[in-house]
ZABA-588223 format. One line per field, with one value per residue (C-alpha): residue number from 1; residue in one letter; x, y, z. Coordinates in steps of 0.02 Angstrom, whole numbers, always signed. Layout:
BEGIN
num	NUM ...
residu	A ...
x	X ...
y	Y ...
z	Z ...
***
This chain:
BEGIN
num	1 2 3 4 5 6 7 8 9 10 11 12 13 14 15 16 17 18 19 20 21 22 23 24 25 26 27 28 29 30 31 32 33 34 35 36 37 38 39 40 41 42 43 44 45 46 47 48 49 50 51 52 53 54 55 56 57 58 59 60 61 62 63 64 65 66 67 68 69 70 71 72 73 74 75 76 77 78 79 80 81 82 83 84 85 86 87 88 89 90 91 92 93 94 95 96 97 98 99 100 101 102 103 104 105 106 107 108 109 110 111 112 113 114 115 116 117 118 119 120 121 122 123 124 125 126 127 128 129 130 131 132 133 134 135 136 137 138 139 140 141 142 143 144 145 146 147 148 149 150 151 152 153 154 155 156 157 158 159 160 161 162 163 164 165 166 167 168 169 170 171 172 173 174 175 176 177 178 179 180 181 182 183 184 185 186 187 188 189 190 191 192 193 194 195 196 197 198 199 200 201 202 203 204 205 206 207 208 209 210 211 212 213 214 215 216 217 218 219 220 221 222 223 224 225 226 227 228 229 230 231 232 233 234 235 236 237 238 239 240 241 242 243 244 245 246 247 248 249 250 251 252 253 254 255 256 257 258 259 260 261 262 263 264 265 266 267 268 269 270 271 272 273 274 275 276 277 278 279 280 281 282 283 284 285 286 287 288 289 290 291 292 293 294 295 296 297 298 299 300
residu	X X X X X X X X X X X X X X X X X X X X X X X X X X X X X X X X X X X X X X X X X X X X X X X X X X X X X X X X X X X X X X X X X X X X X X X X X X X X X X X X X X X X X X X X X X X X X X X X X X X X X X X X X X X X X X X X X X X X X X X X X X X X X X X X X X X X X X X X X X X X X X X X X X X X X X X X X X X X X X X X X X X X X X X X X X X X X X X X X X X X X X X X X X X X X X X X X X X X X X X X X X X X X X X X X X X X X X X X X X X X X X X X X X X X X X X X X X X X X X X X X X X X X X X X X X X X X X X X X X X X X X X X X X X X X X X X X X X X X X X X X X X X X X X X X X X X X X X X X X X X
x	+5 +59 +33 +86 +80 +120 +183 +213 +377 +267 +169 +336 +401 +266 +275 +476 +455 +320 +448 +610 +500 +433 +623 +677 +821 +745 +604 +735 +839 +685 +653 +814 +960 +978 +910 +972 +865 +961 +857 +784 +626 +591 +665 +517 +393 +517 +484 +297 +296 +409 +328 +154 +80 +29 +171 +296 +194 +204 +386 +420 +351 +353 +408 +548 +644 +759 +938 +997 +849 +816 +693 +630 +754 +905 +1019 +967 +951 +840 +921 +904 +770 +670 +763 +730 +880 +901 +789 +859 +799 +863 +770 +604 +623 +665 +822 +904 +1057 +1228 +1315 +1442 +1406 +1546 +1465 +1284 +1345 +1459 +1360 +1301 +1356 +1294 +1108 +1114 +1025 +1092 +955 +1009 +931 +1027 +1025 +1079 +1043 +1124 +1058 +1184 +1114 +1248 +1196 +1259 +1215 +1259 +1362 +1340 +1444 +1631 +1658 +1539 +1384 +1306 +1349 +1539 +1540 +1465 +1516 +1694 +1599 +1478 +1610 +1723 +1571 +1483 +1327 +1187 +1167 +981 +964 +787 +802 +669 +692 +662 +845 +909 +1064 +1181 +1335 +1350 +1552 +1554 +1437 +1537 +1701 +1604 +1571 +1655 +1638 +1802 +1781 +1634 +1649 +1461 +1319 +1151 +1126 +1244 +1397 +1416 +1521 +1455 +1498 +1461 +1354 +1476 +1394 +1217 +1068 +971 +769 +701 +523 +580 +629 +479 +351 +465 +478 +291 +206 +335 +323 +465 +462 +531 +556 +480 +468 +481 +405 +228 +147 +35 +83 +153 +322 +473 +330 +397 +307 +331 +283 +246 +257 +206 +91 -94 -88 +62 -3 -158 -82 +27 -97 -202 -48 -19 -213 -193 -56 -122 -137 -4 +23 +200 +291 +275 +463 +511 +678 +792 +835 +969 +1022 +1031 +1119 +1273 +1207 +1118 +1217 +1261 +1360 +1503 +1669 +1688 +1853 +1915 +1748 +1680 +1807 +1739 +1875 +1765 +1584 +1464 +1304 +1280 +1135 +1232 +1206 +1081 +911 +754 +758 +925 +890 +812 +608 +587 +675 +583 +425 +491
y	-1 +161 +350 +505 +663 +829 +915 +1093 +1166 +1190 +1010 +922 +999 +921 +754 +761 +826 +698 +556 +621 +615 +433 +381 +232 +346 +481 +421 +313 +499 +575 +446 +404 +516 +700 +775 +944 +1034 +1167 +1314 +1299 +1327 +1119 +1095 +1210 +1053 +932 +1022 +1021 +839 +790 +915 +935 +1095 +1174 +1112 +1200 +1339 +1397 +1372 +1504 +1589 +1468 +1594 +1628 +1474 +1500 +1587 +1594 +1614 +1645 +1774 +1897 +1811 +1880 +1774 +1853 +1812 +1807 +1918 +1968 +1950 +1871 +1720 +1593 +1467 +1296 +1167 +1038 +893 +788 +631 +701 +864 +1023 +1112 +1280 +1244 +1304 +1479 +1356 +1212 +1122 +1120 +1106 +928 +870 +728 +668 +508 +366 +363 +552 +646 +820 +875 +1004 +1060 +1086 +1218 +1068 +884 +794 +645 +536 +604 +720 +869 +1049 +1167 +1382 +1439 +1647 +1648 +1670 +1537 +1424 +1450 +1306 +1170 +1230 +1228 +1032 +952 +906 +841 +756 +656 +620 +540 +470 +581 +545 +675 +676 +816 +843 +919 +938 +871 +1086 +1089 +963 +1036 +940 +918 +959 +924 +1062 +1176 +1172 +1243 +1374 +1447 +1540 +1712 +1772 +1720 +1820 +1969 +2020 +1937 +1961 +1952 +1887 +1817 +1629 +1459 +1312 +1129 +966 +848 +699 +558 +620 +533 +636 +630 +708 +657 +495 +430 +511 +413 +263 +297 +336 +220 +75 +123 +158 +331 +430 +609 +642 +838 +992 +1168 +1258 +1420 +1521 +1463 +1304 +1367 +1246 +1106 +920 +777 +613 +445 +318 +118 -28 -141 -75 -57 +58 +149 +187 +233 +355 +431 +462 +533 +655 +705 +735 +870 +949 +1142 +1176 +1350 +1424 +1510 +1691 +1754 +1922 +1972 +2053 +2246 +2293 +2472 +2354 +2190 +2202 +2268 +2109 +1983 +1835 +1844 +1734 +1829 +1891 +1984 +2040 +2023 +2179 +2282 +2375 +2283 +2160 +2174 +2031 +2094 +2211 +2303 +2311 +2467 +2525 +2621 +2563 +2703 +2637 +2475 +2404 +2410 +2218 +2215 +2357 +2340 +2164
z	-14 -51 +6 -43 +92 +67 +234 +257 +355 +528 +488 +461 +611 +736 +631 +682 +853 +898 +827 +929 +1098 +1033 +1031 +1161 +1205 +1236 +1345 +1437 +1468 +1507 +1641 +1708 +1631 +1569 +1423 +1357 +1223 +1109 +1034 +860 +763 +748 +931 +989 +939 +1005 +1176 +1158 +1112 +1271 +1390 +1312 +1240 +1404 +1510 +1374 +1352 +1529 +1538 +1377 +1221 +1084 +950 +1055 +1098 +951 +941 +767 +644 +467 +463 +329 +200 +327 +432 +614 +801 +951 +1068 +1257 +1350 +1213 +1210 +1357 +1432 +1375 +1428 +1541 +1595 +1744 +1749 +1706 +1799 +1735 +1797 +1770 +1661 +1736 +1655 +1558 +1443 +1537 +1688 +1610 +1534 +1700 +1722 +1537 +1508 +1384 +1444 +1419 +1261 +1177 +1048 +911 +748 +606 +449 +312 +275 +124 +41 +148 +297 +345 +459 +481 +588 +566 +693 +710 +883 +851 +958 +930 +1008 +1097 +1004 +979 +1160 +1173 +1023 +1111 +1265 +1161 +1050 +1188 +1295 +1169 +1232 +1108 +987 +909 +768 +725 +535 +403 +214 +154 +218 +103 +11 -115 -5 +196 +178 +36 +119 +292 +172 +99 +254 +410 +480 +431 +258 +191 +129 +124 +218 +210 +406 +523 +474 +514 +496 +486 +587 +523 +675 +644 +746 +764 +750 +609 +600 +453 +389 +334 +507 +598 +488 +505 +710 +721 +580 +546 +357 +224 +130 +2 -43 -195 -217 -133 -135 -155 -142 -39 +133 +67 +7 +78 +77 +63 -29 +21 -45 +100 +56 +187 +251 +248 +436 +440 +299 +388 +548 +443 +364 +542 +611 +456 +466 +642 +621 +449 +459 +614 +606 +587 +727 +713 +764 +780 +733 +824 +854 +726 +839 +1014 +916 +1000 +1172 +1169 +1120 +1199 +1364 +1316 +1320 +1139 +1146 +965 +897 +988 +971 +793 +698 +638 +558 +604 +523 +375 +489 +643 +749 +622 +672 +586 +454 +384 +383 +206 +203 +217 +374 +472 +572 +693
***
């Protein structure tokens, strides 16, 4: 039996979030160990599926659980008081994260889980994430510990972010190598050793069916949509249909862009040294007033 599904980006994020929450290693870590969930638009849905929408909404505004973000056709960020802290679960209980990644991960081990979104996925299953912070940000500070200890790294990412080659993409980025950039200058980190969860893996986890990516794109609210054909026994396909129908119409996030004029003062508190001494322009629009930035970026 076969079924064709069209998933808009919000629908795909809900599907992926539901699948991550249903993974055995995530359920075990929630019960007996630690889970750290990085900021990101897909991770908003991961948090809601792990904690429940109501509990998640009591913790933070779902539109602000991001750090870097592509907004209005520009690489931007959520800054200052708008951005909530990372979600840390210790044996199912919400804990306040420490000031440094080393302290947060001090007791993370083989049964712990780190969930981090991505900006790119290729056909070989490789994923990578942008780094706007010059020291690597959340994942840059964590990846050494993750790989050294064997902490489970789970990467939820939609196929709307499919690129020809993650390896090539990584070599093309780098904050100091970009002479022009629409928004924040970024480097890119390959997420080696990660368990990547796209819509394909999500349908496998939730319904036990195989699926294939056959088309992408759309219009009138379906921009970035992914079209999949799922195949399997009738019971699995019927379950997949039920799941997909239950998430159709999922609304998008309504995230606001950062304020260009105050962006440097609101930036991440980790020491940036020479990056803040005026010798490096990390964004085309830094320090500009609303009147100075392009029309398409005004009126947050």
